[in-house]
N, C-alpha and C positions, 0 to 999 in steps of 0.2 A: 733353524739351526742353522748352526755359523759354518764354512763354506766346509771347512776343513772335516766337520762331520758329516756331510751328506757325500762324497765321494764317490764313489762310480760301484756301489754295491758293499764294500767295505766300510763300516762306517765305524770315525775316531772317536773313544769317549770322550765327552766332554763334561765339565761341571754344569751343573744348572743354576737358572735363576726363576723361582718361581713369583713368579705376583697376583696377586686375587686384585681381582678389579671389581670394583663398587659401581664405575659410572661405562661400562660397555669397555672390554677387552679391545673391539677394535670397531669401526665406521666400515658398511660397507658403499660405494662410493656410484653413483650414474654413471652411465657411461652419459659424453666424452669426458667428463668430470676426471672418472676416475683413471683416466691417464696424463692426468696431472700428477697422478699423488704417489706412490710405492710401486712404479713403474704395474700400476692396475692394480694393483694384491691393498686387501681390507688394512685401513689404520688408525693407529690410534694418536687422535690429534692431540691428548695431554701430554702419554709418556712417549710419544714416539722413537722421538730424541734419544732418552736414556733409553732404550731399548737398543737402539740402533746402533749405540755405543758401546755397551753389553755384547755384542751379534761381534763387530767386528774385534774385540776385542777374546774374542773365543768360546765365549760362555752360548747355549743354548737358554732363549728363552723361553718359559712355558705362561702364558698368561688364560687366566680363566674368572668367567664372570662368577661371582659371587653365585647364593642362589636364590632366586631373586629377579634376578636383572643380569639383560642380557640378553643372550641367545639364554642359559641354563634357564634351569624348569626352575617348577615351587615357586615359592612363597616365602620374604622374609617376614619372619613373627616377629621376630625386633633387635636392633642394630646390633652384632655382631654376637651373633645368639652364639652358645655352644654348639648346637650342627654344619654352623656355619665352621667355627674350626674344627669340626669333624671333620667338614671334605677335602678341608684345608690339610691332614695329616692322611688322610686316606690318597691324597694326590704327590705328599710328597710319597708314599707308599709305591703306589702304579709306577714312580720313576724311574722307584734307586730297587722298588723288591721287599717282599720282608714285611715285615708288622713295625708298630713303633716301638719295639723293643727288640727287634730281630731286624739283620739286615740277609734278606737271599739271594744270592749271587745271582741263582739262576733265572730271576723273574723280573730283572732289571731290562731298562729299554736298551737296545744295543747303541744307544746313543748318546748315553748316560756313564758317566765313572765313579757315581754312588755319592758325588756330595751333591747339595743342593742348599742356595742362600736362597731366604724371604728376602723382597723388597717391596715398599710399597714408598704411595705420598697421602696423605689427610686418612682417610677412612683406609683405604686398603694396608696404609702402613698399623692399621689397628687389628689387623686380620692378621697383617705379617706378624706382630708379638705376641698376643695368643696365639696363635703356634706355635711360635719359638720358646716358647715358654712351657708347653710339655718338654720341649730337648730328645723330639727324636734325632735317635744316632744318624745320622744324616744331614739333617742342620749344619753349617759348618760354621755361617755368615748371619747377619742379622742388618738391612738397612735399615730404619723407620723416619719417616722422609716427612714435617710438622704433625707429628703424632696426637693426638685426641689421648692424656694420659688420666683427667680427675674435670669429667665432662663438666659438671656444674660449676668447674668453679675458671672453665673454658669459657662454656658459652650462657653462665647466671653468675656472672661477676657481683659480687656485693651480692650474692640471693635475687639478681634481677633478671629478667627473660630478659638477651637480644632477640628478641620478638623480629628484628626484621632478617638475621640471620637465619634463622631457624627457619620461618617460614618460605624463603628463599630455597633453601636446603629445599625444602621439603618439593615444593614446584618443581626442582631439575629431576630430582627420583624419580616425581610420578610422570612427568614428561617421556623420564630417560623408557623406564619401568613400562610405560603402555606405549612407547615407540609412535609420542602422537609430535615428531617430527614438527607437525605446524607453526605449537605453541613454542617452542623452542626457539624456529624463526621461519617467516610468511615464507623465504624462499627457499628453506632447505627441501621441502620436499626435493625440488627441483636435482639435487646437487644429490642426494644423500636418500639410500632406500633403509635404514637402520640399521643396529650392528648383526657383526658381521653372521651367519650363519654359522654352530659347529654340526650342524645336518641338513637335511631339507626343510626345503621354505614351509613343508606343511606344517612342521615339526618344530619350527619356528616359532610361525602361528600359533599354537596352542600353548610355548612357550610364553610367551609373553600374551595370551588372555589370565595365564596361573596367577599373574605380575601382580594384576588389578583386587587381587586380595591380601596386598599389604598392607604387615600394619599402617598404620596413621601415626605417624610420629606426632604434628602436631600437635592431631585431636586432644594425644593423652599431656601433651609437655600442655595443653590451657588451664588445665587440670593443677597444675603444680605449682606448690608456694614456697615448700621446702623439701630440704636434701630428700626427708624417710621417708616423702609425702607417695604412697601407692600407689600405682597407673595400673592399669591390666592389658597385657600384650595376645596380639593373635590367638597361644597357644592353648590362652584359660589360663595363665601362670599373675603372678603380680608381679613387680619390683618396684626399684627407683631407683633414682637418679644415680647413690652409693655404687647400685652395682657394677655401674660401668667405670666406676675409679678402678686404676691400673695399681696402686700403689700400696695397697692394704688388702680390698676387699678379698676373701677368699673365694676361690673356686672348689665346687668340688671335683672336676676333672683334675685339679692339681693341688688332692687330698691337704684343700686345707689352707693353699697357701697361695697370696696375691702374685698377680702378673708377671710385673716388673721385677719385684725380687723372685721371682723365679729362673727369667730370665741371666739376669745377675748369677744367682747360681750354677745353669749352663758354662760358664763361661766362654762361653761364644764368641767372636772377636763382633763390637758390635759399633758403628758407625748412626749418628745422631741428626740431623738433621733439622732446622727451625729457621726462624728470621724476625730481628727485632719489632717488623709488623705485622706480627701472627701472633695472637690470642694463643699459643701451644709454645711460645718461646720459653714460660713458666715452667711445664712438663720435661721441657727439653734439658734447660739447666740444672733442675731438681735434679732429675733421675741420674744425670752423670752425677752430680753434686755428691750424692746418696751411694750412690752403687756400679761406680764407675770400677774396673776390672783391665785389665792386660788386656792392651789390642782397642778400648773403647777410645772412639773419636767422637769431639762433641766437634757440630762446624753450626754458630750461626750469623748470619750474615744480613744485610741490609734491605731482606726480601718480606715483600706480603707473604701469605699462604701458600701451598703451590710454588711462590721460589720464580714465580716467572718476571717479576720487575723487581727492580734495583731502586728503592724507596733513595734521593738525596735526599729529602727534608729544607735547608734549602733552597737548593735548587728543583728545577723541576723532577720528576718523579721519568726513567727511562726504560725500554725494557731490556730485562735480563743480558748480561757479556757473562759476568760471573760463570767457567763448565763446568757447574755441578756435574752432570752425566760423567764427563770426567773424574771429577772426584771418585763419584761408585764405582764406579769402573774399575781406578787405581786401589780402590780397599779392596774390591774382591778380587785382584787381579792378586794381589798380593800374599793373599788367606787361601787362594785357591790356586791360585795357578803360577807361584814363587818363581817370580824374572832375577837374575845375579841384578838388575837397579832395583833399590829402593825411591822411591819419591822419598822427597827429606820428611816431610806432614807425616809417615808410618814409619818412619824408621824407628825407634824407640819403642818400644812391648810397654812402656808403662803410659797409661790415657792423657790424654790430651785434648786439653781444652782447642781450638781455633775459632776467635770472633774478631766479625770485624767492626770500627771503635768510628763509628759516623758521626758529622759535623762536622768541623775545624777541621782542617790536617784527617780527613779519612784516612784509616788501614787496619791493615789487620794485623791480630797480633792470638798469641797463646799465650797458655799457662797450662800447668799440669794440674791445677785444679781451677776450682770456680765454687766461687768467686774467685778471679786471681785476688794474688800475694800484693799486699798495698794497700786496699780498695778499705774504707774507714767509714762507717755513717758520721755525717756532721751534722748537728741545726741548723735552721731559719725559721727565727720566731714571724710570726706574721706580728703588724700593730696594725693600729687604728687609723696612721693613718693610710694604710695597706701597701703598705712596705713589709719587706722579708730584709730580716735582721740578723748576720750572723753571731753578734751577741744580744746579752735582755738588758742590755743599758738605755735602750730607746723605746718599751717595753714605759707604757702608761700606767700611771695608779690603776686606772677604773677603763675600759673598755668593750666594744661587743657590736659586730655585724650581721644584722638579718639576713640569713639564708634568703635568697630571692623566691620568690611562690612562682610551682611550674605554671608554666605558660597552654604546653600540648602541641605547642606549633612544631613543626620541624627545621633544622638547618639553623637555628637564635646562634646559635657559636658560632657554630662551625657550617661554612658552603662547601659545597665541595666533593671529593671524591675519598668515602673513608679507610680505615682499613677494613673497613666487614668487609665494606662495600666488595673490595677487592680481592674478595675469599671467592665472593660467585660470580663477582663481573672480573675475570683477573686480568681481560685485556683496560682496562678502564683502570688507566693509572692512576696509583695516590697523592690523591692533592689537597690536606687543610688548607681555609680558607678561613683567616681569622674574618668573625662578622665586629668591627670595633661599636655598632651603636650597642651591642648586647650589656657591656657596661654601661654606657648615658643614660639605654632606656629603664638599668634596672634587675634585667633578668640576668646577670652576674657577677660575681668578686670579684675583683682581679688584685694580684699584691705583685711587688716588684720588687726584688733586690738593685744592691745601688751594684751602677756599671763596673767588674772583676775586674781586675789587673792583670791576671793570665788566663792561660783559656784553662775550665775546668771540664773535669771528667768525669761524667755519671757511669758508675759501670753496677745492673744490679736494678733491683726495683727500691723504690721510694715509697717511704711512708708517710700520710700524713695522722699526726696524730689532735681533733682535735677535741678543744673545752668547750663543748655547749650548754647552753641553758633556755633551757623549757618558755615556749611560748605555750597557746593553746591546741596546735596539732599534737597527735598522737604520735605518727610517724611523718619519716619527710625522708629521698633520697638524694646522694649528697654523689654527683659526676664531680670529680680535680680534673686538670690540667696539669702535664709541667712541661712550660712551652720557654722558648729561648727572644728575646728582646736584643733585631740585631744593631751593634752598633756606630748606626745610623738612625739605630729608634726608631724604623721601619713595621709591616706586623708582623704578629707573633710568630711564631714559627711553634707549628705542633711536635712535642715530641713523646711522651706516653701521656695514663692514665692510668687515674685509678675511680672504682662505684661502691659502692656502698648503700642497704637499705639502710637506717642507721638504728628499726627492729628487727638486725642481728648483727650488731654491736659488739651482743656480748661476747667475750675470747674464753678457749681453753690451749692447756697446749699448745703448742704445736708439732706435731709430725718429725718424725727425724729428719725425710726428704725438704722440710721444706726450713727447717733448723739447717742443716748442710748448703746451704746454700745461698748464705745470711752472712754478710759481714759480720763480727763483734760488735759489738759498742753499746752505749749506755743507757741506750732505749732497749734494752732486748730484743728480744726477734721478732720479727714484725709478724703483725697481727692475724692470730689461727682463726675462723669461726667456724662453729658447726655447723649452722643454716639447718641445725634439726627445729620440728616445729617446736618442740616442750622448749627451747632457748630465745625464740621468740622473747620479744620486751619491747613493749609503748613507751614512747620518751615518756619521764618520770612529767609529775603535779607542774604545772605554769612558776617556774622562777625557780625551782631547781635544777643543779647541774648534771649534767653526766659528761663519760668520753668516749668518746671514740675515735678509734682508727684505721685506716683503708691501707692495701695495698696495691702499688702501681704495675701495672704492665711492667716486665723487667726490659732493661730498655742500655743501651752502651754509645752515649752520646758525646763530644764534647762540642762544650760554650764556645764559643769565638770569645778568645781578650779583647776586653771592652760592651761583650752582651751581659744583658741581665737575669736574670734567672727572675722569670716569670713564674706565678701560680691563676689560675680560671676555676673557680667554683661559682657550682650552676646546679639546679634542684632540678632538674631533668635533659633526657636528650631522645627527644620522642620521634626523632630521626629512625633510630635504632631500637629501644626501649622500651619495654613494657610500662604503664605508667604507673603511682603508688597510690591506692583507691583511696586513706588514709590521710595520704598531703591535704590538706587545705590553703585559708588563705592567711594561717599566722606561725612560718614556721619560726624554728628553734635559729635564737643566738649563735652566731662564732664568736666566743670571747677572745681575748688579745689580748688583755693588763698581765700586772704582775703574779698580780694571786690567781690567775687564771688561765694558761697558753695555752696559744697551740700552736706547733710545729711541723715545718716539715725537713722529712730526715734524709738525704741526700745521701750515698755508697759513690759517694768519689774517691779516685784514687791519685793517690798523694804522686809514687812512680810518674812521672809525665815518658822516663824512655824506656819504658816494657817494654820487651821485647818483641818483633814483627815474623812472620813467617813468611813462610817460602807458597804458599796459598798466594 
């Protein structure tokens, strides 16, 4: 509780921020180490600064371990289970009194003024959004940071499992759920006891023992090859990855409505936070584009997942300086404890997107919509001379480059610390180290444009359209990287990437939230692949042609004047992604001739004088 709510027995009611924690709401330290942290009290090493900022602003903060985690009892039958959402709603009832439909003043906690904001980062954001969708009358605002809104397209992008992240995430959860501190770090047991207990140590031990029956996500994921493949959960029911999508998958508890449209219908003020080096940036942009209402804000910065790092692309990454905790604090104060002075970025009731343009002359920009006005898709043609051309005139009458064979080796194209690694090892600074030898050894293809005369701002999701000529393999994977070759000709700078298993190349009409997030162009909207098993299609017989389009993770990046746009294409990323069992020694050819064209479409900001922002 904040100081003004504690008093001398006469509590002053204040608004509350509720946080449901997957990764321990607080850690209990051993003496003497606990004397160095939070005045000897348990501490949340992930979100402690955020909670402290909220307390200092006059909010009560309630943080609870979700069912099957931390000090809570029970087991986790599946991620974001309906029972977990019900727990959140019951906790809101505990704070404000009453039920989901009626608030009863007499049962309210003495420190509560009846207002609750839901807040979460990563998994916890998913818990907050699912609870907000049920439109509890006490909920007055929502802050969702780094929200997973479409698990398949975020963690199985292009239909390929991000095995490294999923296995690492499951390992971390298992260590936390079963309080195996030595597996987290060999010296951790010397300084830490475990999750801060909510009752007696004996009861905590019983609760931790119950966690051993938690659902094994990785075992289930290993049997999944399509978005509609069923998996069994510990409750005895079955589910698919489609059931974890928040835009359109109907929930019985929401009378057949999907989660995010239900949040939009609630008319809550919503703050969505993500980072360009995070796989959730697409969900953040699409949610804002399609659903934003009054008092919505989108905040996308140069951050990794969780927002711990400022990823600077052309220079070394550094730990974050931008005060996101203060942005959350300002947003909640404005909507729950309004003051006479309103921060500039919250002054308008209309929805606003605030995003960081990385690269050359980095700066915050803002817009009332996403994508911003003035963003237009422009094509670059792939050519036989391994160039990217802004015109068709340089294309040859014939030409094709064979996709390299998958090696199965790790860090073939990029070394260092990737965006995926920094999702788990958040203090390992993101750094993509270009391996030039991958081109010389034939492990990847490289296409480069001529040096640009002016800076070039790419804002949104690039699209690679490949015209393919089959060889003898039934299937292949394509990993494409948008890069910058600096004016001095130095190593490539990683910007963003797109991924596709070619057997998933079949497209269907894109849903409204994807169309809304895509600028208009003659190329049509970004490709939308169903990833359903029935839509899988092997490559055609040898010598026949087909087309495959793949969407990149969105980005806001300004290329320097004098630099080159570069495209790297390779057949695998064994460091992170599962291999393709049908990829062989005869991958398809990528065509780049006048009659059979392959193009890279870039969403380019025409107006380089876009408005800045007070952020």
